[in-house]
C-alpha positions as CSV (number, residue, x, y, z in Angstrom):
1,M,13.7,-8.3,-36.3
2,A,12.0,-7.6,-39.6
3,K,15.0,-5.6,-40.7
4,N,17.3,-8.6,-39.9
5,R,15.1,-11.0,-41.8
6,L,15.2,-8.6,-44.8
7,Y,19.0,-8.5,-44.7
8,Y,19.1,-12.3,-44.5
9,I,16.8,-12.8,-47.5
10,T,18.9,-10.2,-49.4
11,V,22.1,-12.2,-48.7
12,I,20.4,-15.4,-50.0
13,I,19.3,-13.6,-53.1
14,V,22.8,-12.3,-53.7
15,L,24.3,-15.7,-53.3
16,V,21.8,-17.3,-55.6
17,A,22.6,-14.6,-58.2
18,L,26.4,-15.3,-57.8
19,L,25.7,-19.0,-58.3
20,T,24.1,-18.3,-61.7
21,L,27.2,-16.3,-62.6
22,Y,29.9,-18.4,-60.9
23,D,29.2,-22.1,-60.6
24,S,31.9,-22.8,-58.0
25,A,32.3,-24.8,-54.8
26,I,33.0,-21.7,-52.8
27,V,29.6,-20.2,-53.7
28,Y,27.9,-23.5,-52.8
29,M,29.6,-23.5,-49.4
30,A,28.5,-20.0,-48.8
31,I,24.9,-20.8,-49.6
32,Y,24.9,-23.9,-47.3
33,A,26.5,-21.9,-44.5
34,V,23.9,-19.1,-44.8
35,L,21.1,-21.6,-44.8
36,L,22.5,-23.4,-41.7
37,L,23.1,-20.2,-39.7
38,P,19.4,-19.7,-38.8
39,I,19.1,-23.3,-37.6
40,I,22.2,-22.9,-35.4
41,S,21.1,-19.5,-34.1
42,F,17.6,-20.8,-33.3
43,T,19.0,-23.8,-31.5
44,L,21.5,-21.8,-29.4
45,A,18.7,-19.3,-28.4
46,Y,16.3,-22.0,-27.5
47,L,18.8,-23.9,-25.4
48,A,19.7,-20.7,-23.6
49,K,16.2,-20.4,-22.0
50,P,15.0,-19.8,-19.3
51,L,16.3,-16.6,-17.9
52,T,16.0,-16.0,-14.2
53,I,14.6,-12.7,-12.8
54,S,15.1,-11.2,-9.3
55,E,13.4,-8.0,-8.2
56,T,13.9,-5.9,-5.1
57,V,12.9,-2.5,-3.9
58,S,14.6,-0.1,-1.5
59,S,11.4,0.1,0.5
60,D,7.9,-1.4,0.1
61,D,6.3,1.1,2.5
62,I,6.6,4.8,1.6
63,V,4.7,8.1,2.1
64,K,3.1,9.8,-1.0
65,G,5.8,12.0,-2.6
66,E,8.7,9.9,-1.5
67,T,10.8,8.1,-4.1
68,L,11.9,4.4,-4.0
69,Q,14.4,2.5,-6.1
70,Y,13.3,-0.6,-8.0
71,Y,16.1,-3.1,-8.8
72,V,15.9,-5.8,-11.5
73,T,18.5,-8.4,-12.2
74,V,18.4,-10.8,-15.2
75,R,20.6,-13.8,-15.2
76,N,21.5,-16.1,-18.0
77,T,22.0,-19.5,-16.4
78,S,22.9,-21.2,-19.7
79,L,26.3,-21.9,-21.0
80,L,25.3,-20.3,-24.3
81,P,25.2,-16.5,-24.9
82,C,22.0,-14.4,-25.3
83,A,22.6,-12.0,-28.1
84,S,19.7,-9.7,-27.1
85,V,17.2,-9.5,-24.3
86,N,14.3,-7.1,-23.9
87,L,12.5,-6.4,-20.6
88,K,8.9,-5.1,-20.7
89,F,7.3,-4.0,-17.5
90,K,3.7,-4.2,-16.3
91,T,1.5,-1.0,-16.9
92,L,1.9,1.2,-13.9
93,E,-1.2,3.3,-13.2
94,H,-0.9,6.5,-11.1
95,I,2.8,6.1,-10.7
96,E,5.6,8.4,-11.9
97,T,8.7,6.5,-12.9
98,D,11.6,6.4,-15.3
99,I,11.0,2.7,-16.2
100,T,11.5,2.1,-19.9
101,E,12.0,-1.0,-22.0
102,K,15.6,-2.3,-21.8
103,F,17.7,-4.1,-24.4
104,F,21.0,-5.8,-23.5
105,A,23.1,-8.8,-24.3
106,L,24.1,-11.6,-21.8
107,M,27.1,-13.8,-21.9
108,P,27.0,-17.4,-20.5
109,N,26.3,-17.4,-16.7
110,D,26.2,-13.6,-16.9
111,S,23.8,-11.2,-15.3
112,H,22.6,-7.7,-16.0
113,G,21.1,-5.3,-13.4
114,V,19.0,-2.2,-13.9
115,K,17.7,0.4,-11.4
116,F,14.6,2.6,-11.7
117,N,13.1,5.4,-9.6
118,I,9.4,5.2,-8.7
119,Q,7.1,7.8,-7.1
120,S,3.4,7.5,-6.5
121,K,1.0,10.4,-7.1
122,Y,-1.6,8.9,-4.8
123,R,-1.8,6.8,-1.6
124,G,-2.8,3.1,-1.9
125,V,-1.3,-0.3,-2.7
126,F,0.4,-0.5,-6.1
127,R,2.0,-3.5,-7.8
128,I,5.1,-3.3,-9.9
129,G,6.8,-6.1,-11.8
130,I,8.0,-7.5,-15.2
131,E,5.4,-8.5,-17.6
132,K,7.6,-10.5,-20.0
133,T,11.1,-10.9,-21.3
134,T,11.8,-11.3,-25.0
135,M,15.1,-13.0,-26.0
136,Y,16.3,-12.8,-29.6
137,D,18.5,-15.3,-31.4
138,F,22.0,-14.5,-32.5
139,L,20.9,-13.4,-36.0
140,G,17.9,-11.5,-34.7
141,L,15.5,-13.7,-36.8
142,F,13.6,-15.4,-34.0
143,K,12.3,-14.4,-30.6
144,F,11.3,-16.3,-27.5
145,K,9.0,-14.8,-24.9
146,Q,8.7,-15.6,-21.2
147,Y,5.8,-14.2,-19.1
148,Y,5.9,-13.5,-15.4
149,D,3.0,-13.3,-12.9
150,S,4.9,-12.3,-9.7
151,T,4.7,-8.7,-8.5
152,I,5.9,-6.6,-5.6
153,D,3.3,-4.7,-3.6
154,I,4.2,-1.2,-2.7
155,I,2.2,0.5,0.1
156,V,2.0,4.2,-0.4
157,R,0.8,5.9,2.8
158,P,-1.2,9.2,2.7
159,R,0.7,12.4,3.4
160,I,0.1,14.0,6.8
161,V,-0.7,17.7,6.6
162,E,0.0,19.8,9.7
163,I,-3.3,21.2,11.2
164,D,-2.8,24.4,13.2
165,F,-6.1,24.2,15.0
166,M,-9.1,22.0,15.2
167,H,-12.0,22.5,17.6
168,L,-12.3,19.5,19.9
169,V,-14.3,19.5,23.2
170,T,-12.5,18.1,26.3
171,A,-14.2,15.6,28.6
172,K,-16.6,17.1,31.1
173,E,-16.0,16.6,34.8
174,G,-18.4,15.0,37.3
175,Q,-19.9,12.5,34.9
176,E,-18.2,9.3,36.0
177,T,-21.6,7.5,36.4
178,E,-22.4,7.7,32.7
179,I,-22.2,4.4,30.9
180,N,-19.9,3.6,27.9
181,F,-17.3,6.2,29.0
182,T,-13.7,5.4,28.3
183,K,-12.0,6.0,31.7
184,E,-8.6,5.8,33.2
185,E,-7.7,5.8,36.8
186,D,-6.0,8.8,38.4
187,Y,-3.4,7.2,40.6
188,T,-2.5,10.6,42.1
189,N,-5.9,10.8,43.8
190,M,-6.9,8.0,46.2
191,S,-10.5,8.3,47.1
192,D,-11.3,5.3,49.4
193,L,-10.3,1.9,50.7
194,R,-12.0,-1.5,50.5
195,R,-11.3,-5.2,51.2
196,Y,-9.0,-6.7,48.6
197,Q,-10.7,-8.3,45.6
198,P,-8.9,-11.0,43.5
199,T,-9.3,-8.8,40.5
200,D,-7.6,-5.8,42.1
201,G,-4.0,-6.8,41.6
202,Y,-1.1,-6.3,44.0
203,K,-0.4,-2.7,43.0
204,R,-3.7,-1.6,44.6
205,I,-2.9,-3.1,48.0
206,H,-2.4,-0.6,50.8
207,W,0.3,-2.4,52.7
208,K,0.4,-0.2,55.8
209,V,-3.4,-0.3,56.4
210,S,-3.4,-4.1,55.6
211,A,-0.8,-4.7,58.3
212,K,-2.9,-2.7,60.9
213,R,-6.1,-4.5,60.1
214,N,-4.5,-7.8,59.6
215,Q,-6.2,-8.3,56.2
216,L,-5.6,-7.2,52.6
217,I,-7.0,-3.7,51.9
218,S,-7.2,-2.2,48.4
219,K,-6.9,1.4,47.4
220,I,-9.8,2.9,45.4
221,Y,-8.8,5.7,43.0
222,S,-11.0,8.3,41.4
223,T,-11.6,8.0,37.7
224,T,-11.2,10.6,35.1
225,Q,-12.7,10.5,31.6
226,K,-10.4,10.5,28.7
227,N,-10.6,13.1,26.0
228,S,-11.9,11.3,22.9
229,V,-12.9,11.8,19.3
230,E,-14.8,9.5,17.0
231,V,-13.7,9.8,13.3
232,F,-15.9,8.4,10.6
233,I,-15.0,8.0,6.9
234,D,-17.3,7.0,4.1
235,N,-15.3,4.3,2.3
236,S,-18.1,3.1,0.1
237,K,-17.3,2.3,-3.5
238,M,-16.4,5.1,-5.9
239,D,-15.7,4.6,-9.6
240,N,-12.6,6.2,-11.1
241,A,-12.3,8.7,-8.3
242,I,-8.8,8.1,-7.0
243,E,-8.1,11.8,-6.5
244,I,-11.1,12.2,-4.3
245,E,-10.1,9.1,-2.3
246,D,-6.6,10.4,-1.9
247,S,-7.8,13.8,-0.6
248,M,-10.2,12.1,1.9
249,M,-7.4,9.9,3.2
250,E,-5.0,12.8,3.5
251,Q,-7.6,14.6,5.6
252,L,-8.3,11.5,7.7
253,V,-4.7,10.9,8.7
254,S,-4.1,14.6,9.4
255,I,-7.1,14.7,11.7
256,L,-6.0,11.5,13.5
257,Y,-2.5,12.9,13.9
258,Y,-3.7,16.2,15.3
259,S,-6.2,14.5,17.7
260,T,-3.7,12.1,19.2
261,K,-1.0,14.8,19.3
262,T,-3.2,17.0,21.4
263,G,-4.0,14.2,23.9
264,F,-7.3,12.9,22.5
265,E,-8.0,9.2,22.1
266,A,-9.1,8.7,18.5
267,T,-11.3,5.9,17.2
268,L,-11.5,5.3,13.5
269,H,-14.8,4.1,12.0
270,T,-15.2,2.7,8.5
271,L,-18.1,0.9,6.9
272,D,-16.1,-2.3,7.5
273,D,-14.9,-2.0,11.1
274,S,-13.8,0.3,14.0
275,Y,-10.3,0.7,15.2
276,A,-9.0,2.2,18.5
277,T,-5.2,2.2,18.9
278,D,-2.2,4.6,18.9
279,F,-1.5,6.9,16.0
280,E,1.0,4.6,14.3
281,G,-1.5,1.8,14.4
282,L,-4.3,4.0,13.1
283,Y,-2.0,5.4,10.4
284,T,-1.1,1.9,9.2
285,I,-4.8,0.9,9.1
286,A,-5.8,4.1,7.3
287,S,-3.1,3.6,4.7
288,Q,-4.7,0.4,3.5
289,I,-8.3,1.4,3.5
290,E,-10.0,0.5,0.2
291,F,-13.0,2.3,-1.1
292,D,-15.0,-0.8,-2.0
293,A,-17.3,-1.2,1.1
294,T,-20.9,-2.1,0.5
295,G,-23.8,-0.5,2.4
296,S,-25.1,3.0,3.1
297,F,-22.9,5.4,5.0
298,D,-26.1,7.2,6.2
299,D,-27.5,4.0,7.6
300,F,-24.1,3.3,9.2
301,M,-24.2,6.7,10.9
302,L,-27.8,6.2,12.0
303,E,-27.0,2.9,13.6
304,F,-24.2,4.5,15.6
305,C,-26.5,7.4,16.7
306,E,-29.3,5.0,17.7
307,R,-26.9,3.2,20.1
308,D,-27.0,6.4,22.1
309,E,-23.3,6.2,22.9
310,H,-22.1,9.3,24.8
311,V,-19.3,11.0,22.8
312,E,-17.9,14.4,23.0
313,N,-16.5,14.8,19.5
314,I,-17.5,13.3,16.1
315,I,-15.7,14.1,12.9
316,I,-17.3,12.9,9.6
317,I,-15.5,12.7,6.3
318,A,-18.2,12.1,3.8
319,Q,-18.4,11.6,0.0
320,D,-21.8,13.4,-0.1
321,I,-23.9,15.4,2.4
322,T,-27.4,13.9,2.1
323,D,-30.6,15.2,3.7
324,Q,-30.5,12.1,6.0
325,L,-27.0,12.9,7.1
326,K,-27.9,16.5,7.7
327,D,-30.7,15.4,10.0
328,L,-28.4,13.0,11.9
329,I,-25.8,15.8,12.4
330,E,-28.5,18.2,13.7
331,G,-29.7,15.5,16.1
332,L,-26.1,15.0,17.4
333,I,-25.6,18.8,17.9
334,L,-28.9,19.0,19.8
335,K,-27.5,16.3,22.2
336,G,-24.5,18.5,22.8
337,V,-22.0,16.6,20.6
338,N,-19.3,18.6,18.9
339,V,-19.6,17.6,15.2
340,G,-17.3,18.4,12.4
341,V,-18.1,17.5,8.8
342,I,-15.7,17.4,5.9
343,K,-16.6,16.8,2.2
């Protein structure tokens, strides 16, 4: 734009010089035309605003290492042309992309589309979008800026690494009377009969015995304890440690995947909440964990241990192994709990 202004001033100086040499109507007409051109150019550019922007992505939910396409379309809704348009994008931290500033012209009711490739180096939620558009007038002497607040959120899930082996203890037999066990009924092993209770459901009714006794009789099945593992992650706040966060999350989802794949029911514990669901549910939850929780992870673990819940396996993904945490782990091991610690 500075170069165009310099050219414009040079043209005026040349015309004024010609006027001193040749006092003619043609020179006067040329000077008036040159002086009017910026006004006309400014008016056309001003009336051509605003531009409309549409943004889409090929996917807003990817795994770390995958590439998505980001599409931007700029439309000139005016009946006047835009000689030059510049797109500037928001700063993209921790993202690898071929996004660059773009310059292009737009005719009346015309649109221009661009496509970029985006890949994230880390898991997390990232925002992409246009920061502003800059439209230049026909002569390149003036510019008009439009700022945009809207963004597209991209969820980048942690990568799952295959684990060949992880030591997990299976549930012990003959402990059905222990409280807080997660049990499931073994429908292949009927252990007794009883009078029908309203809470039993029709599937429990033993129809042949009910017919003989002339009353509804329910089947009682033996119970078996599920294999389970409790997975804890310290998601307390870390400053500028995205690489550590990413590594911890990769370990977390890999452990959850291995546990569920080998028939263990996994429960995920964070400083914010606890989650027990299938792997896809746990994976989705884990993908959006933020390391901004308040409170002490050591105190959180102590509170869990003090509840005296019977568990077979505990896996801890910690930011730091403190003396207090060591003592807690030793106490769990003395209780017969299989404990794994990852830092």
